[in-house]
Residue, then its C-alpha position, 0 to 999 in steps of 0.5 A: r071623656g069628661k067623666a073619666r077623671l071620676f074613675r081615675d079618682g076611684h069612683p066605683l060605679v059607671y052609669e049608663k050615660a057614661v059609656k060611649e061604646f063597647t068593643g070586642p065580643a058583646p059582654q054578658p051580665g056579670d062578665l068582667v070588662s075593662v074600662v078605658d078612657g077616651m084615649d084608650n087608657v085602662l082605668g080598671v076592670g069591673f062587672f058589666n050589667p045591662h039590666s042595671m042603672f050601673r052599667v059597670r061596678f068597678l072591682a079594681h082600678a088601675h091606680e091601685g098599685a100592688l093589687w093591680d100589678a098582681l092582677q096583671e102578673r097572674g093573668a087571671s080571669g073570671g072567678d080567679v080575679v074575683e077571689l084574688v081581689a075579694r080576698e085582698r079587700v076582706r083582708r084590708a077590712v079586717a085590718r081596719r076593724k082591728a085598728l078600731n079594736l074590733p072584735r074585742e072582749d065586750t063586742d063580737a058583732y060588727r060590720l066587717c065590709n060595707g059595700e063601696g066603703d070597702r071597695l066591694s060594691g053591692l056586698v056587705i059582710d057582718v060578723i055576728g058573734p064568735e062564729h057566724v059571718v053573714v055575707s049579704s048580696s045586693s048586686l048581680w055580680c055577687e050571685v054570679y061569683k058567689r063561690s069565689i066570694q065565699a072562698a075569699v071570705r073563708a080564706e081570711m076569716g078561717e075555715a071555722a067561720r060559719l058563713i051564711w049567704r043572704k040575698t037582698t031580694a028587692r035590690l037584686a031584682q033591680d039589678g037584673y037577678n030575676e032576668v039572669f037566673d031562672e026560677v029553677d036556679r033561684e030555688a036551687e040556690d035558696a035550698e043551699e041556705e043554712d037553717d036559722e038559729e038563735v045566737v047570743i052576741q055582745e055590743l059594748g057589753f050588752r048581750y042580744a039574741a040574734n038570728p044571723a040567717s033571718g034577722q035584720k042585718t043592721 
């Protein structure tokens, strides 16, 4: 009960010791669950993960006004919820970067979405040059809802954007990825990744050669 204020204020992560109990059917890793306080007031929805120190990563909080209302009105679930919220998060991230004059004539490489800072815990999106968009996953939920995230990013960045999906392997292992996805699934996912290629990017007028699929993401 004493920790509920953190989540009412928008904290994105629920640690194991902050969870008193679960009600209803036992959730599976990556399932969307409702988070409530000691008085059964809904605080938001997030992704359950029994393998992580973060038992729930919030996707949306109940105080988010129009976004929360849209979720309630549509009655969507699973991948539909993720795509709806992720698209809105990316749209807002694009607007924030435009306010910083990104991209501009002398800079076409920048971080578009920075995990919790843009309210998508475990997800980073980098724009690498005029065409490439690198989506980096470090949380189990990102892999579970990969298709929904990709659809949301394409919807906001345009179909012409060349999406590259990158796994942060060590962080995913800590988040239970290897326990949830068996070896066959992991190999099939890896086989989908695009071939690497070198592109030329600009930052403040300086030109660099970069490899979006394999280079250091920062």
